[in-house]
C-alpha positions in Angstrom: 116.7 156.0 77.3 117.3 153.9 80.4 118.0 150.2 80.1 116.4 147.9 82.6 118.8 145.1 83.3 116.9 143.1 85.8 114.3 143.2 88.4 115.0 142.6 92.1 117.5 139.7 91.9 118.2 139.4 95.6 116.0 136.3 96.2 117.3 134.7 93.0 120.9 135.2 94.1 120.2 133.7 97.5 118.4 130.7 95.9 121.5 130.2 93.6 123.7 130.4 96.7 121.7 127.8 98.5 121.6 125.6 95.4 125.4 125.6 94.9 126.1 125.4 98.7 123.8 122.4 98.8 125.6 120.7 96.0 129.0 121.5 97.6 127.8 120.3 100.9 126.6 117.1 99.3 130.0 116.5 97.8 131.7 117.1 101.1 129.3 114.7 102.9 130.1 112.1 100.2 133.8 112.6 100.8 133.0 112.0 104.5 132.1 108.4 103.8 135.8 107.5 103.8 136.6 108.7 107.3 133.3 107.3 108.5 134.3 103.8 107.4 137.5 104.1 109.4 135.5 105.5 112.4 137.2 108.9 112.5 134.5 110.9 114.3 135.9 114.4 114.2 136.9 114.4 110.5 133.5 112.9 109.5 131.6 115.4 111.6 133.5 118.3 110.1 132.7 117.0 106.6 129.0 116.5 107.1 128.4 119.7 109.1 128.2 122.0 106.0 125.7 119.7 104.4 123.6 119.6 107.6 123.6 123.4 108.0 122.8 124.1 104.3 120.0 121.5 104.4 118.4 122.9 107.5 118.8 126.4 106.2 117.2 125.6 102.9 114.4 123.8 104.6 113.7 126.9 106.8 113.9 129.3 103.9 111.7 127.4 101.6 109.2 126.7 104.4 109.1 130.4 105.3 108.6 131.4 101.6 105.7 128.9 101.3 104.1 130.2 104.5 104.4 133.8 103.4 103.0 133.1 99.9 99.6 132.3 101.3 98.7 129.8 98.6 98.2 126.4 100.0 97.2 124.3 97.0 98.9 121.0 96.2 100.2 121.9 92.7 101.9 125.0 94.0 103.5 123.0 96.9 104.9 120.3 94.6 106.2 122.6 91.9 107.5 125.6 93.9 108.5 124.1 97.2 109.1 120.3 97.1 111.2 120.1 93.9 113.5 123.0 94.9 113.7 121.7 98.4 114.9 118.3 97.2 117.9 119.9 95.4 118.7 122.6 97.9 118.0 120.9 101.2 117.0 117.3 100.6 120.2 116.0 99.1 122.5 117.5 101.7 120.3 116.2 104.5 120.1 112.7 103.0 123.8 112.4 102.4 124.8 113.8 105.8 122.3 111.4 107.4 123.7 108.4 105.5 127.3 109.3 106.4 126.2 109.8 110.1 124.6 106.3 110.1 127.7 104.8 108.6 129.8 106.5 111.3 127.4 105.3 114.0 127.5 101.7 112.8 131.3 101.6 112.5 131.9 103.1 115.9 129.4 100.6 117.5 131.3 97.7 116.0 134.6 98.9 117.3 133.3 99.5 120.8 
C-alpha cells in the first residue's frame, strides 16, 4: 500500500518563502531606520532593498495568480489576494517606503 504524503506542494513552499522573506525584509527595513536618521544613504538603501524586492515580487506573483484564476468576484479578491498580499508584500513595501521617506527628509535638512 502506497502512502500519499502530500499533493503538489511547490506553490505552498514558494508562498511560505515569500511570507518569511517578507517578514525578514520588514525587519531589515525597520533596522534601516537608525542609519536613515543619521542620513547614511548607502547603508539605509542596502537595508531597505530586500524589503523592496520582496514586496514587488510578492505583488507580481499574487497579481499573476489572481489573473490566472479567472474569478473576479470581490469576496475572492479580499480573501485570497488582498489579505495574503498585505502580509507578503504590503508590510515590506510600507516599511521600506517609510524608511526611504525618513532618509529623504533627513538628507534634505542637512543639505
